One Martini backbone bead per residue (centre of mass of N, CA, C, O) as a GRO file, in nm:
protein
  434
    1UNK     BB    1  -2.269   6.848   0.760
    2UNK     BB    2  -2.075   6.640   0.974
    3UNK     BB    3  -1.806   6.629   1.224
    4UNK     BB    4  -1.590   6.381   1.375
    5UNK     BB    5  -1.372   6.408   1.659
    6UNK     BB    6  -1.120   6.283   1.816
    7UNK     BB    7  -0.978   6.313   2.132
    8UNK     BB    8  -0.739   6.100   2.019
    9UNK     BB    9  -0.548   6.124   1.787
   10UNK     BB   10  -0.305   5.928   1.632
   11UNK     BB   11  -0.115   6.191   1.543
   12UNK     BB   12  -0.061   6.271   1.817
   13UNK     BB   13   0.162   6.388   2.029
   14UNK     BB   14   0.361   6.276   2.295
   15UNK     BB   15   0.492   6.533   2.516
   16UNK     BB   16   0.575   6.338   2.769
   17UNK     BB   17   0.786   6.225   2.550
   18UNK     BB   18   1.085   6.167   2.447
   19UNK     BB   19   1.257   6.139   2.193
   20UNK     BB   20   1.455   5.951   2.029
   21UNK     BB   21   1.792   5.846   2.058
   22UNK     BB   22   2.076   5.856   1.825
   23UNK     BB   23   2.351   5.770   1.714
   24UNK     BB   24   2.614   5.916   1.527
   25UNK     BB   25   2.741   5.852   1.225
   26UNK     BB   26   2.984   5.817   1.019
   27UNK     BB   27   3.110   6.033   0.761
   28UNK     BB   28   3.208   6.112   0.452
   29UNK     BB   29   3.422   6.325   0.339
   30UNK     BB   30   3.410   6.540   0.095
   31UNK     BB   31   3.560   6.595  -0.207
   32UNK     BB   32   3.746   6.796  -0.411
   33UNK     BB   33   3.801   6.961  -0.688
   34UNK     BB   34   4.096   6.983  -0.899
   35UNK     BB   35   4.260   7.279  -1.036
   36UNK     BB   36   4.513   7.408  -1.257
   37UNK     BB   37   4.629   7.686  -1.359
   38UNK     BB   38   4.857   7.809  -1.583
   39UNK     BB   39   4.990   7.987  -1.316
   40UNK     BB   40   4.934   7.780  -1.050
   41UNK     BB   41   4.650   7.797  -0.957
   42UNK     BB   42   4.453   7.654  -0.711
   43UNK     BB   43   4.133   7.477  -0.760
   44UNK     BB   44   3.872   7.432  -0.526
   45UNK     BB   45   3.577   7.240  -0.582
   46UNK     BB   46   3.211   7.253  -0.493
   47UNK     BB   47   2.939   7.052  -0.619
   48UNK     BB   48   2.642   7.185  -0.474
   49UNK     BB   49   2.326   7.197  -0.542
   50UNK     BB   50   2.041   7.381  -0.700
   51UNK     BB   51   2.132   7.660  -0.674
   52UNK     BB   52   2.252   7.940  -0.872
   53UNK     BB   53   2.519   7.958  -0.694
   54UNK     BB   54   2.817   8.130  -0.545
   55UNK     BB   55   3.147   8.083  -0.399
   56UNK     BB   56   3.434   8.306  -0.380
   57UNK     BB   57   3.779   8.224  -0.289
   58UNK     BB   58   4.072   8.422  -0.218
   59UNK     BB   59   4.387   8.313  -0.094
   60UNK     BB   60   4.659   8.492   0.073
   61UNK     BB   61   4.988   8.619   0.162
   62UNK     BB   62   4.829   8.907   0.340
   63UNK     BB   63   4.881   8.912   0.640
   64UNK     BB   64   5.005   9.026   0.942
   65UNK     BB   65   5.268   8.829   0.936
   66UNK     BB   66   5.389   9.005   0.661
   67UNK     BB   67   5.448   9.238   0.879
   68UNK     BB   68   5.540   9.524   1.108
   69UNK     BB   69   5.246   9.667   1.079
   70UNK     BB   70   4.973   9.730   1.243
   71UNK     BB   71   4.705   9.745   0.996
   72UNK     BB   72   4.817   9.709   0.703
   73UNK     BB   73   4.662   9.469   0.585
   74UNK     BB   74   4.371   9.582   0.625
   75UNK     BB   75   4.411   9.854   0.472
   76UNK     BB   76   4.485   9.723   0.198
   77UNK     BB   77   4.223   9.569   0.156
   78UNK     BB   78   4.037   9.819   0.158
   79UNK     BB   79   4.192   9.979  -0.085
   80UNK     BB   80   4.128   9.779  -0.314
   81UNK     BB   81   3.825   9.914  -0.353
   82UNK     BB   82   3.945  10.211  -0.479
   83UNK     BB   83   4.090  10.109  -0.742
   84UNK     BB   84   4.205  10.105  -1.073
   85UNK     BB   85   4.350  10.150  -1.386
   86UNK     BB   86   4.044  10.090  -1.514
   87UNK     BB   87   3.882  10.145  -1.234
   88UNK     BB   88   3.684  10.290  -1.030
   89UNK     BB   89   3.506  10.265  -0.745
   90UNK     BB   90   3.221  10.323  -0.855
   91UNK     BB   91   3.222  10.115  -1.085
   92UNK     BB   92   3.274   9.859  -0.908
   93UNK     BB   93   3.027   9.882  -0.724
   94UNK     BB   94   2.808   9.900  -0.938
   95UNK     BB   95   2.867   9.623  -1.070
   96UNK     BB   96   2.807   9.443  -0.827
   97UNK     BB   97   2.524   9.545  -0.786
   98UNK     BB   98   2.395   9.488  -1.058
   99UNK     BB   99   2.470   9.159  -1.002
  100UNK     BB  100   2.395   9.090  -0.697
  101UNK     BB  101   2.673   9.116  -0.532
  102UNK     BB  102   2.878   9.000  -0.281
  103UNK     BB  103   3.177   9.174  -0.138
  104UNK     BB  104   3.518   9.116  -0.011
  105UNK     BB  105   3.814   9.243   0.178
  106UNK     BB  106   4.031   9.055   0.396
  107UNK     BB  107   4.234   9.060   0.698
  108UNK     BB  108   4.433   8.864   0.880
  109UNK     BB  109   4.698   8.729   1.036
  110UNK     BB  110   4.750   8.493   0.807
  111UNK     BB  111   4.537   8.621   0.590
  112UNK     BB  112   4.382   8.685   0.272
  113UNK     BB  113   4.040   8.771   0.138
  114UNK     BB  114   3.846   8.712  -0.156
  115UNK     BB  115   3.495   8.770  -0.172
  116UNK     BB  116   3.216   8.601  -0.355
  117UNK     BB  117   2.873   8.649  -0.409
  118UNK     BB  118   2.642   8.470  -0.648
  119UNK     BB  119   2.541   8.431  -0.967
  120UNK     BB  120   2.640   8.219  -1.206
  121UNK     BB  121   2.551   8.405  -1.461
  122UNK     BB  122   2.782   8.639  -1.334
  123UNK     BB  123   3.068   8.534  -1.316
  124UNK     BB  124   3.197   8.652  -1.584
  125UNK     BB  125   3.146   8.959  -1.500
  126UNK     BB  126   3.328   8.955  -1.217
  127UNK     BB  127   3.625   8.841  -1.254
  128UNK     BB  128   3.773   9.086  -1.387
  129UNK     BB  129   3.764   9.261  -1.130
  130UNK     BB  130   3.931   9.075  -0.954
  131UNK     BB  131   4.187   9.069  -1.133
  132UNK     BB  132   4.239   9.383  -1.109
  133UNK     BB  133   4.277   9.394  -0.797
  134UNK     BB  134   4.521   9.203  -0.779
  135UNK     BB  135   4.706   9.381  -1.025
  136UNK     BB  136   4.571   9.712  -1.048
  137UNK     BB  137   4.617   9.880  -0.810
  138UNK     BB  138   4.656  10.249  -0.699
  139UNK     BB  139   4.604  10.410  -0.450
  140UNK     BB  140   4.467  10.679  -0.389
  141UNK     BB  141   4.529  10.933  -0.187
  142UNK     BB  142   4.241  11.027  -0.126
  143UNK     BB  143   4.130  10.746  -0.045
  144UNK     BB  144   4.324  10.690   0.176
  145UNK     BB  145   4.245  10.916   0.368
  146UNK     BB  146   3.957  10.821   0.408
  147UNK     BB  147   4.016  10.533   0.512
  148UNK     BB  148   4.200  10.613   0.749
  149UNK     BB  149   3.992  10.770   0.908
  150UNK     BB  150   3.794  10.543   0.946
  151UNK     BB  151   3.987  10.337   1.087
  152UNK     BB  152   4.059  10.524   1.329
  153UNK     BB  153   3.762  10.544   1.435
  154UNK     BB  154   3.709  10.237   1.468
  155UNK     BB  155   3.949  10.177   1.659
  156UNK     BB  156   3.873  10.371   1.886
  157UNK     BB  157   3.599  10.239   1.946
  158UNK     BB  158   3.702   9.955   2.018
  159UNK     BB  159   3.887  10.041   2.258
  160UNK     BB  160   3.632  10.127   2.435
  161UNK     BB  161   3.582   9.831   2.447
  162UNK     BB  162   3.634   9.592   2.675
  163UNK     BB  163   3.637   9.328   2.501
  164UNK     BB  164   3.841   9.419   2.291
  165UNK     BB  165   4.075   9.500   2.479
  166UNK     BB  166   4.104   9.224   2.625
  167UNK     BB  167   4.184   9.054   2.372
  168UNK     BB  168   4.430   9.217   2.280
  169UNK     BB  169   4.590   9.201   2.543
  170UNK     BB  170   4.613   8.893   2.562
  171UNK     BB  171   4.775   8.848   2.303
  172UNK     BB  172   5.011   9.011   2.393
  173UNK     BB  173   5.074   8.849   2.661
  174UNK     BB  174   5.134   8.587   2.490
  175UNK     BB  175   5.326   8.716   2.224
  176UNK     BB  176   5.399   9.003   2.215
  177UNK     BB  177   5.600   9.112   1.935
  178UNK     BB  178   5.446   8.936   1.773
  179UNK     BB  179   5.209   8.940   1.530
  180UNK     BB  180   5.003   8.802   1.731
  181UNK     BB  181   5.054   9.060   1.954
  182UNK     BB  182   4.950   9.270   1.764
  183UNK     BB  183   4.789   9.604   1.753
  184UNK     BB  184   4.598   9.838   1.648
  185UNK     BB  185   4.623  10.194   1.657
  186UNK     BB  186   4.563  10.518   1.611
  187UNK     BB  187   4.868  10.583   1.606
  188UNK     BB  188   4.975  10.360   1.411
  189UNK     BB  189   4.792  10.437   1.172
  190UNK     BB  190   4.893  10.744   1.143
  191UNK     BB  191   5.182  10.647   1.016
  192UNK     BB  192   5.062  10.572   0.764
  193UNK     BB  193   5.119  10.531   0.413
  194UNK     BB  194   5.071  10.472   0.077
  195UNK     BB  195   5.352  10.330   0.031
  196UNK     BB  196   5.304  10.093   0.228
  197UNK     BB  197   5.075   9.965   0.061
  198UNK     BB  198   5.211   9.920  -0.201
  199UNK     BB  199   5.445   9.742  -0.104
  200UNK     BB  200   5.267   9.522   0.018
  201UNK     BB  201   5.100   9.451  -0.231
  202UNK     BB  202   5.334   9.369  -0.422
  203UNK     BB  203   5.450   9.140  -0.212
  204UNK     BB  204   5.165   8.986  -0.220
  205UNK     BB  205   4.916   8.995  -0.405
  206UNK     BB  206   5.102   9.039  -0.681
  207UNK     BB  207   5.312   8.774  -0.610
  208UNK     BB  208   5.138   8.559  -0.474
  209UNK     BB  209   5.015   8.260  -0.495
  210UNK     BB  210   4.706   8.166  -0.484
  211UNK     BB  211   4.390   8.044  -0.356
  212UNK     BB  212   4.099   7.862  -0.468
  213UNK     BB  213   3.741   7.874  -0.371
  214UNK     BB  214   3.468   7.677  -0.502
  215UNK     BB  215   3.108   7.709  -0.467
  216UNK     BB  216   2.819   7.526  -0.575
  217UNK     BB  217   2.709   7.574  -0.903
  218UNK     BB  218   2.957   7.390  -1.061
  219UNK     BB  219   3.146   7.410  -1.360
  220UNK     BB  220   3.345   7.430  -1.633
  221UNK     BB  221   3.279   7.724  -1.696
  222UNK     BB  222   3.403   7.850  -1.444
  223UNK     BB  223   3.686   7.748  -1.487
  224UNK     BB  224   3.733   7.888  -1.761
  225UNK     BB  225   3.705   8.174  -1.655
  226UNK     BB  226   3.947   8.159  -1.466
  227UNK     BB  227   4.153   8.101  -1.683
  228UNK     BB  228   4.095   8.382  -1.848
  229UNK     BB  229   4.160   8.566  -1.594
  230UNK     BB  230   4.348   8.454  -1.345
  231UNK     BB  231   4.530   8.275  -1.534
  232UNK     BB  232   4.672   8.552  -1.662
  233UNK     BB  233   4.837   8.595  -1.423
  234UNK     BB  234   5.152   8.729  -1.295
  235UNK     BB  235   5.380   8.576  -1.056
  236UNK     BB  236   5.622   8.679  -0.810
  237UNK     BB  237   5.802   8.408  -0.621
  238UNK     BB  238   6.082   8.486  -0.506
  239UNK     BB  239   5.953   8.594  -0.257
  240UNK     BB  240   5.972   8.461   0.061
  241UNK     BB  241   5.723   8.415   0.324
  242UNK     BB  242   5.888   8.394   0.631
  243UNK     BB  243   5.792   8.280   0.960
  244UNK     BB  244   5.857   8.250   1.269
  245UNK     BB  245   5.804   8.114   1.555
  246UNK     BB  246   5.659   8.171   1.830
  247UNK     BB  247   5.699   8.326   2.161
  248UNK     BB  248   5.605   8.279   2.465
  249UNK     BB  249   5.486   8.408   2.742
  250UNK     BB  250   5.459   8.471   3.057
  251UNK     BB  251   5.259   8.463   3.289
  252UNK     BB  252   4.984   8.702   3.357
  253UNK     BB  253   4.853   9.018   3.513
  254UNK     BB  254   4.575   9.228   3.411
  255UNK     BB  255   4.454   9.575   3.488
  256UNK     BB  256   4.195   9.782   3.343
  257UNK     BB  257   4.057  10.087   3.406
  258UNK     BB  258   3.701  10.196   3.391
  259UNK     BB  259   3.517  10.421   3.536
  260UNK     BB  260   3.231  10.380   3.346
  261UNK     BB  261   3.218  10.078   3.404
  262UNK     BB  262   2.983   9.820   3.489
  263UNK     BB  263   3.179   9.623   3.360
  264UNK     BB  264   3.377   9.320   3.306
  265UNK     BB  265   3.638   9.199   3.112
  266UNK     BB  266   3.728   8.860   3.059
  267UNK     BB  267   4.054   8.712   3.003
  268UNK     BB  268   4.177   8.377   2.939
  269UNK     BB  269   4.515   8.244   2.879
  270UNK     BB  270   4.680   7.972   2.688
  271UNK     BB  271   4.902   7.771   2.577
  272UNK     BB  272   4.879   7.587   2.263
  273UNK     BB  273   4.721   7.450   1.976
  274UNK     BB  274   4.691   7.310   1.660
  275UNK     BB  275   4.584   7.112   1.401
  276UNK     BB  276   4.866   6.947   1.384
  277UNK     BB  277   4.805   6.827   1.639
  278UNK     BB  278   4.721   6.520   1.775
  279UNK     BB  279   4.535   6.655   2.021
  280UNK     BB  280   4.311   6.836   1.889
  281UNK     BB  281   4.061   6.661   1.877
  282UNK     BB  282   4.033   6.594   2.194
  283UNK     BB  283   4.053   6.887   2.285
  284UNK     BB  284   3.781   6.964   2.167
  285UNK     BB  285   3.619   6.802   2.370
  286UNK     BB  286   3.722   6.938   2.624
  287UNK     BB  287   3.635   7.223   2.557
  288UNK     BB  288   3.335   7.173   2.516
  289UNK     BB  289   3.278   7.070   2.810
  290UNK     BB  290   3.372   7.332   2.947
  291UNK     BB  291   3.301   7.593   2.701
  292UNK     BB  292   3.167   7.504   2.388
  293UNK     BB  293   2.864   7.507   2.511
  294UNK     BB  294   2.556   7.558   2.659
  295UNK     BB  295   2.617   7.279   2.847
  296UNK     BB  296   2.845   7.357   2.995
  297UNK     BB  297   3.022   7.407   3.291
  298UNK     BB  298   3.055   7.713   3.282
  299UNK     BB  299   2.753   7.781   3.237
  300UNK     BB  300   2.639   7.624   3.482
  301UNK     BB  301   2.797   7.782   3.692
  302UNK     BB  302   2.810   8.106   3.607
  303UNK     BB  303   2.520   8.131   3.488
  304UNK     BB  304   2.315   7.946   3.648
  305UNK     BB  305   2.417   7.942   3.951
  306UNK     BB  306   2.538   8.240   3.986
  307UNK     BB  307   2.458   8.483   3.780
  308UNK     BB  308   2.712   8.657   3.639
  309UNK     BB  309   2.610   8.577   3.335
  310UNK     BB  310   2.497   8.534   3.004
  311UNK     BB  311   2.802   8.443   2.915
  312UNK     BB  312   3.034   8.161   2.857
  313UNK     BB  313   3.358   8.079   2.711
  314UNK     BB  314   3.545   7.846   2.529
  315UNK     BB  315   3.860   7.836   2.320
  316UNK     BB  316   4.019   7.709   2.036
  317UNK     BB  317   4.300   7.887   1.876
  318UNK     BB  318   4.388   7.826   1.548
  319UNK     BB  319   4.692   7.866   1.385
  320UNK     BB  320   4.957   7.840   1.184
  321UNK     BB  321   5.196   7.878   1.427
  322UNK     BB  322   4.966   7.829   1.645
  323UNK     BB  323   4.802   7.828   1.980
  324UNK     BB  324   4.507   7.908   2.185
  325UNK     BB  325   4.351   7.932   2.501
  326UNK     BB  326   4.010   8.055   2.590
  327UNK     BB  327   3.836   8.283   2.808
  328UNK     BB  328   3.504   8.449   2.802
  329UNK     BB  329   3.367   8.742   2.981
  330UNK     BB  330   3.093   8.928   3.142
  331UNK     BB  331   3.092   9.120   3.452
  332UNK     BB  332   3.060   9.225   3.734
  333UNK     BB  333   3.284   9.376   3.923
  334UNK     BB  334   3.220   9.208   4.197
  335UNK     BB  335   3.271   8.914   4.016
  336UNK     BB  336   3.562   8.865   3.916
  337UNK     BB  337   3.714   8.688   4.116
  338UNK     BB  338   3.513   8.448   4.135
  339UNK     BB  339   3.515   8.374   3.839
  340UNK     BB  340   3.809   8.299   3.810
  341UNK     BB  341   3.796   8.082   4.030
  342UNK     BB  342   3.591   7.901   3.886
  343UNK     BB  343   3.746   7.838   3.636
  344UNK     BB  344   3.985   7.699   3.785
  345UNK     BB  345   3.812   7.482   3.924
  346UNK     BB  346   3.717   7.341   3.659
  347UNK     BB  347   4.000   7.269   3.560
  348UNK     BB  348   4.079   7.092   3.802
  349UNK     BB  349   3.863   6.884   3.801
  350UNK     BB  350   3.962   6.767   3.514
  351UNK     BB  351   4.238   6.678   3.642
  352UNK     BB  352   4.111   6.489   3.885
  353UNK     BB  353   3.848   6.390   3.724
  354UNK     BB  354   3.625   6.193   3.586
  355UNK     BB  355   3.425   6.180   3.331
  356UNK     BB  356   3.137   6.081   3.236
  357UNK     BB  357   2.988   5.899   2.993
  358UNK     BB  358   2.733   6.073   2.959
  359UNK     BB  359   2.872   6.351   2.917
  360UNK     BB  360   3.062   6.262   2.685
  361UNK     BB  361   2.831   6.169   2.494
  362UNK     BB  362   2.699   6.457   2.464
  363UNK     BB  363   2.943   6.593   2.334
  364UNK     BB  364   2.976   6.407   2.092
  365UNK     BB  365   2.697   6.453   1.970
  366UNK     BB  366   2.729   6.759   1.934
  367UNK     BB  367   2.976   6.750   1.744
  368UNK     BB  368   2.850   6.562   1.528
  369UNK     BB  369   2.600   6.733   1.467
  370UNK     BB  370   2.754   6.988   1.371
  371UNK     BB  371   2.927   6.854   1.153
  372UNK     BB  372   2.693   6.735   0.973
  373UNK     BB  373   2.547   7.005   0.933
  374UNK     BB  374   2.807   7.120   0.759
  375UNK     BB  375   2.753   6.900   0.505
  376UNK     BB  376   2.486   7.043   0.335
  377UNK     BB  377   2.687   7.274   0.230
  378UNK     BB  378   2.910   7.394   0.010
  379UNK     BB  379   3.025   7.631   0.172
  380UNK     BB  380   3.111   7.458   0.425
  381UNK     BB  381   3.293   7.259   0.284
  382UNK     BB  382   3.490   7.467   0.157
  383UNK     BB  383   3.596   7.563   0.435
  384UNK     BB  384   3.727   7.287   0.508
  385UNK     BB  385   3.910   7.276   0.252
  386UNK     BB  386   4.069   7.526   0.321
  387UNK     BB  387   4.203   7.433   0.578
  388UNK     BB  388   4.356   7.191   0.463
  389UNK     BB  389   4.522   7.354   0.249
  390UNK     BB  390   4.637   7.605   0.422
  391UNK     BB  391   4.751   7.391   0.669
  392UNK     BB  392   4.857   7.114   0.566
  393UNK     BB  393   4.654   6.874   0.571
  394UNK     BB  394   4.507   6.592   0.564
  395UNK     BB  395   4.273   6.481   0.357
  396UNK     BB  396   4.150   6.296   0.621
  397UNK     BB  397   4.100   6.490   0.859
  398UNK     BB  398   3.767   6.454   0.900
  399UNK     BB  399   3.790   6.155   0.963
  400UNK     BB  400   3.966   6.164   1.202
  401UNK     BB  401   3.795   6.341   1.379
  402UNK     BB  402   3.569   6.131   1.418
  403UNK     BB  403   3.735   5.900   1.538
  404UNK     BB  404   3.839   6.067   1.782
  405UNK     BB  405   3.563   6.123   1.907
  406UNK     BB  406   3.466   5.828   1.947
  407UNK     BB  407   3.742   5.733   2.114
  408UNK     BB  408   3.701   5.905   2.353
  409UNK     BB  409   3.811   5.922   2.693
  410UNK     BB  410   3.821   5.999   3.024
  411UNK     BB  411   4.129   5.965   3.048
  412UNK     BB  412   4.203   6.160   2.825
  413UNK     BB  413   4.074   6.413   2.941
  414UNK     BB  414   4.250   6.422   3.189
  415UNK     BB  415   4.526   6.428   3.053
  416UNK     BB  416   4.481   6.690   2.884
  417UNK     BB  417   4.428   6.877   3.126
  418UNK     BB  418   4.716   6.828   3.246
  419UNK     BB  419   4.873   6.931   2.985
  420UNK     BB  420   4.692   7.222   2.911
  421UNK     BB  421   4.523   7.296   3.211
  422UNK     BB  422   4.690   7.516   3.391
  423UNK     BB  423   4.596   7.759   3.626
  424UNK     BB  424   4.904   7.870   3.672
  425UNK     BB  425   4.923   7.956   3.338
  426UNK     BB  426   4.750   8.193   3.331
  427UNK     BB  427   4.631   8.456   3.152
  428UNK     BB  428   4.525   8.772   3.290
  429UNK     BB  429   4.235   8.980   3.190
  430UNK     BB  430   4.106   9.307   3.297
  431UNK     BB  431   3.830   9.514   3.176
  432UNK     BB  432   3.711   9.787   3.390
  433UNK     BB  433   3.594   9.834   3.665
  434UNK     BB  434   3.660   9.842   4.012
   0.00000   0.00000   0.00000
């Protein structure tokens, strides 16, 4: 038997022609189901997907802004894993491992989060441990000393990295003594004692009503489990944790020399906005165009044309009480001055000239493509629901986001650049070699 194959099969792709491109249409952001447990905890759940898995997130007011000691919130979160009045650390860790679950407790500047990933069939076995750690941690002195030593060593190693140091210094130069401007050091961590953690834990984790975000293959059974475990916890909400708005510092320039550094880390920052500001949506378009994706102007100029770096990016950093805009890159020491000059030049161009419709359309499609791609997984949707809930945004926030992206014009990009991106107001930080 013989076979004859055509030289040009009809199914072969013509790779000399680019595939057709089509504009991305607006899609409705899915809403979450809401349930209030008997003790007042609000549970937002997203039921999506066929795999029997879940992601549990409990967020509470236990971030760095709720204390005066840098590093205290993070260390408290870490020590919560070290045992409760019912179970020691070994038993807790072995139990999560036995059920194939990943879990972690982390604190950021604004909040702290208890996260668990696992199989739905083990949800009921895991939640009692979560409830214990929320209300029954004991912070053993021996465990505290072990964890403190680990944190001090990790912190010391981080400060030896130019990129880490530059980022921390920049926030300090932007925010000064505000909680957003403070950073833990080995010396500040060494001053902590176990009573500091216990006091903070009781004031935050054990007292403030948290919010829960549940996603995956979720049913009423998981809600009932939450009701019987975390719903039975009593929270003392008499103490309101209020933090005043931060005051930004005047622009400044800082250079920290590291004799053995072959490169320098550059961080440029400027006072900006958070998600509650009406300009946030279209400023996101502006940021993406300038330095927010691989085809951005900063990448083309400083990476592709100048060859100064493997990567450079800009980002709009929204936090609960304010926000800032930042540029970050690592370059050879001899290219620092020119790199900073080129960043300022690109900022000024956007203030002076209109972006073309073609370039703006490319950025819009990139943003919309990224956004729609994040709506295919329950975990990603829940992350956006969490942002809406914790930051007090409108329920249709992500519908507004799409509308604003579609309607953004070259004139608006130029106006926003003039409003928020003044090169003369940049705070400059360089950490590296001579």
